[in-house]
N, C-alpha and C positions, 0 to 999 in steps of 0.2 A: 876633908877634901877642901880646898881653897884655891883661888886663883888671884895671882898678882899681875895685873897688866901695867905696862910701862908705856907711858906717853912722852915722847920727846918733842919739845917746842924749840923755838930759837933761844929761849932764855933759860930753860931749866927742863929737867926730867921729873915727872909726876908719876905717882902710882895709885892704882885703884885696886882695892882688895873686894873680891866679890865670891859668892858661892861658898861661904864658910859653913860647911855641913859636917856635923859629927853624928854617926850612926846612934840611934837611941840607945842600944846596948853598951855604948862606950862613953856616954855623957857623964859628966860630974866626976871625971877621972883625970882632969887636966889635959886632955887631948886638944881642945880648942886653945887653950893657953900656950901650949907647946906649938901648936901650928901657927898661930898668930905670931909668936915669939921668933919663929924661924923665918916668916915672911918679913917681919921688920928688920930682922938682921940682913936678909937679902936685900932689902930696899936700901940699907945703908952701905953695903957693899957696892950696889950698882949706882951709888951716888944720887939717889933721888932727893929731891927738895922737899916733898911732902907725900903723905900717903892719905887717901880718901876712902871712905866706904859708906854704904847706905845699909840701914837695918830697920826692919819693921819694929815700931815702938812696942809692939806686943811681945817682942822676944826679949823680955825683961832680963833673964840670965845672960844672954849674949850681950845686951847693951851694957850691963854691969861689967862684963869682962873688957869691952872696948874702953870704957871709961877708966878702968884700972890700968890699962895699958897706956893711957895718955891720950886717948883720942877725945875730942871735944864735940859735944852736941851742937850742931849748927841750927837745926830746925827739924820740923817734920812737915809732910805734905799731906793735907786731908785727902782721903779717898785713895791714897798711893798703896801699892803693894809692898812699899819698903818701909 
């Protein structure tokens, strides 16, 4: 499961990916990679200028995937749930 929210401003359209969740029984099978790939394709089709997401630093495998897909770590927030 994942959500792509599209925000239209006067200058551009941005996307935010949220709630990337794969059932424990289906992890390590490429499900998240496929899911994220489809969201990225959808973002391109919709003409989004950029895609953002937040992820808890403790989600090591998820964060490795995001980096592999081209996302860039901007920073972390102390005490955050993300």
